[in-house]
C-alpha positions as a printed Julia matrix, in Angstrom:
222×3 Matrix{Float64}:
 -62.04  53.33  167.42
 -61.78  52.26  171.06
 -65.18  50.53  170.78
 -63.88  48.49  167.88
 -60.9   47.26  169.89
 -63.2   46.41  172.81
 -65.34  44.31  170.47
 -62.23  42.54  169.21
 -61.07  41.81  172.74
 -64.52  40.44  173.61
 -64.43  38.26  170.51
 -61.1   36.84  171.59
 -62.33  36.3   175.14
 -65.31  34.29  173.92
 -63.03  32.01  171.95
 -60.9   32.65  168.91
 -59.05  29.35  168.72
 -60.88  27.62  165.87
 -58.32  24.8   165.73
 -59.52  23.2   168.95
 -62.87  24.92  169.51
 -62.1   25.79  173.12
 -62.92  29.17  174.63
 -59.99  31.29  175.68
 -60.18  32.83  179.15
 -56.91  34.74  178.77
 -56.98  38.49  178.85
 -56.05  40.37  175.68
 -54.05  43.57  175.35
 -55.21  46.01  172.69
 -53.08  48.57  170.91
 -54.49  51.47  168.91
 -51.18  52.78  167.64
 -47.53  51.93  167.23
 -46.04  54.63  169.44
 -47.99  54.52  172.7
 -47.33  51.03  174.03
 -44.7   48.77  175.45
 -43.4   46.35  172.83
 -45.24  43.06  173.2
 -44.69  39.57  171.84
 -46.95  38.3   169.09
 -48.55  34.93  169.75
 -50.8   32.6   167.82
 -54.39  33.83  168.02
 -53.36  37.48  167.97
 -55.5   39.73  165.74
 -53.41  42.45  164.12
 -52.84  44.8   161.24
 -49.65  44.56  159.22
 -48.22  47.94  158.23
 -46.05  48.29  155.14
 -42.94  50.04  156.44
 -42.24  52.23  153.44
 -45.74  53.51  152.59
 -47.52  52.99  155.97
 -50.47  51.33  154.21
 -52.12  48.35  155.98
 -52.43  44.86  154.49
 -56.1   44.64  153.52
 -58.69  42.41  151.91
 -62.4   42.57  151.12
 -65.01  40.45  149.35
 -64.04  41.76  145.91
 -62.45  39.34  143.41
 -59.58  40.17  141.1
 -60.73  40.92  137.56
 -57.74  39.03  136.18
 -55.38  36.23  137.18
 -56.94  33.76  139.63
 -60.18  35.69  140.16
 -59.79  35.03  143.88
 -60.5   37.55  146.65
 -58.23  40.56  146.22
 -55.58  41.77  148.66
 -54.43  45.4   148.69
 -52.65  48.02  150.74
 -55.15  50.33  152.45
 -54.34  53.94  153.42
 -56.65  54.38  156.42
 -55.8   53.0   159.85
 -59.35  52.38  161.12
 -60.74  49.91  158.54
 -61.91  46.57  159.98
 -61.02  44.76  156.74
 -57.33  45.12  157.61
 -57.39  42.72  160.58
 -55.65  39.34  160.32
 -55.52  36.42  162.75
 -52.11  34.8   163.22
 -52.45  31.02  162.88
 -49.91  28.17  163.04
 -49.07  25.71  160.31
 -51.47  22.74  160.58
 -50.09  19.53  162.02
 -47.66  21.22  164.4
 -47.78  21.35  168.18
 -48.15  25.15  168.16
 -51.15  26.49  170.06
 -52.85  29.77  170.89
 -50.6   31.9   173.11
 -47.3   30.45  171.86
 -44.63  32.91  170.73
 -43.36  32.77  167.15
 -39.66  32.45  166.27
 -37.92  33.77  163.19
 -37.97  31.12  160.47
 -41.37  29.71  161.51
 -44.09  29.0   158.95
 -47.32  30.82  159.79
 -50.69  31.51  158.19
 -52.68  34.75  158.24
 -56.47  34.44  158.26
 -58.51  37.45  157.18
 -60.78  38.15  160.13
 -63.81  39.45  158.22
 -64.02  36.85  155.4
 -62.17  33.96  157.16
 -60.05  33.31  154.05
 -56.27  32.82  154.09
 -53.52  35.06  152.78
 -52.46  33.11  149.71
 -50.13  33.28  146.73
 -49.37  31.35  143.56
 -47.91  31.84  140.07
 -50.72  33.99  138.66
 -49.57  37.48  137.67
 -50.46  40.45  139.9
 -52.81  42.95  138.2
 -50.6   46.05  137.97
 -46.96  44.96  137.82
 -47.17  41.32  136.73
 -45.37  40.05  139.83
 -46.73  37.09  141.84
 -50.4   37.58  142.71
 -51.34  37.65  146.41
 -54.96  36.78  147.16
 -57.27  35.44  149.88
 -58.47  31.89  149.37
 -60.07  28.93  151.13
 -61.98  29.03  154.39
 -62.04  27.98  158.01
 -61.3   24.3   157.3
 -59.99  24.76  153.75
 -56.29  25.6   153.75
 -53.31  24.37  151.73
 -49.59  25.07  151.31
 -50.4   28.14  149.22
 -51.32  29.76  152.57
 -47.89  29.13  154.15
 -45.59  32.09  154.84
 -42.19  31.88  156.52
 -41.54  34.67  159.01
 -38.12  36.33  158.97
 -37.24  38.93  161.6
 -34.95  41.72  160.47
 -32.23  42.47  163.02
 -31.24  40.64  166.18
 -34.62  39.56  167.55
 -35.43  35.86  167.81
 -39.18  36.0   168.49
 -41.75  38.21  166.76
 -42.68  41.42  168.59
 -44.88  44.37  167.77
 -43.16  47.07  165.69
 -40.39  44.65  164.71
 -39.34  44.76  161.07
 -40.22  41.46  159.38
 -40.43  39.81  156.0
 -42.92  37.1   155.02
 -41.71  34.7   152.34
 -44.26  32.53  150.57
 -43.23  28.89  150.91
 -44.49  27.59  147.54
 -43.27  30.41  145.28
 -40.41  31.97  147.25
 -41.96  35.42  146.83
 -41.75  37.98  149.63
 -44.95  39.78  150.61
 -44.48  43.12  148.88
 -46.21  46.43  148.26
 -45.36  49.74  146.64
 -46.93  53.02  145.55
 -48.56  51.5   142.42
 -52.25  52.2   143.01
 -55.53  50.91  141.61
 -57.75  53.46  139.86
 -61.17  51.78  139.69
 -62.73  49.18  142.02
 -60.07  49.66  144.71
 -59.26  53.26  143.84
 -56.55  54.74  146.07
 -55.49  51.33  147.38
 -52.09  50.02  146.37
 -51.03  46.71  144.91
 -49.83  43.9   147.16
 -47.91  41.17  145.38
 -45.05  38.7   145.76
 -41.47  39.47  144.7
 -38.7   36.9   144.91
 -35.92  39.38  145.68
 -35.34  41.01  149.06
 -36.2   44.7   148.67
 -36.97  47.62  150.95
 -40.58  47.35  149.77
 -41.13  43.92  151.34
 -40.67  44.92  154.97
 -43.7   44.97  157.3
 -44.45  45.69  160.96
 -47.23  44.5   163.28
 -49.24  47.61  164.17
 -52.72  47.93  165.69
 -54.39  44.86  167.1
 -55.45  42.7   170.02
 -52.39  40.88  171.35
 -52.93  37.7   173.35
 -50.67  37.04  176.32
 -47.89  34.48  176.13
 -48.95  31.04  177.37
 -46.98  30.06  180.48
 -45.01  26.85  180.13
 -46.07  24.14  182.59
């Protein structure tokens, strides 16, 4: 697993900021677990895994379309920690002054880009496959993003900026649904993986934490 994190750090070093095309020369801190590190701030450009607090599954996607609803790339909860398809890049809302290395305050609109397929965490009014809640998918591409990719970050508790291991909720801007998962599992194509969907009510099942990842340092203000 350590080799995988080294490769991620190298990828970041060579330039992860697709919004301006410039190479980043900042060092990156990697974390292979949620118990053996000092709590760090999450910044734009960070590559991370989101862990569902209640079930400990990781937010996951892969190049497999839903067989119902939108037919877009599916998003699930994945039980294993070491799967590369569970990495997401934290991106700002387009048209803002936010840049790589900036910290992220509670209430900010962010986007999550799936690292492997480059598509965006997305939601809409299609029904989710198992429970009929709001479907969550991956959609678009590097330069193809719309408001269906916008998620508002809410920090649970007293924190003002997003940190690793901090309890958060992500509310979809267009539908109002919170990013949600539960122990309802798929039995065929994604056997053993659990449904991820959107639910408009605040529930214990829509709390997440930033877990493993490569965390970029905070950009110093000039």
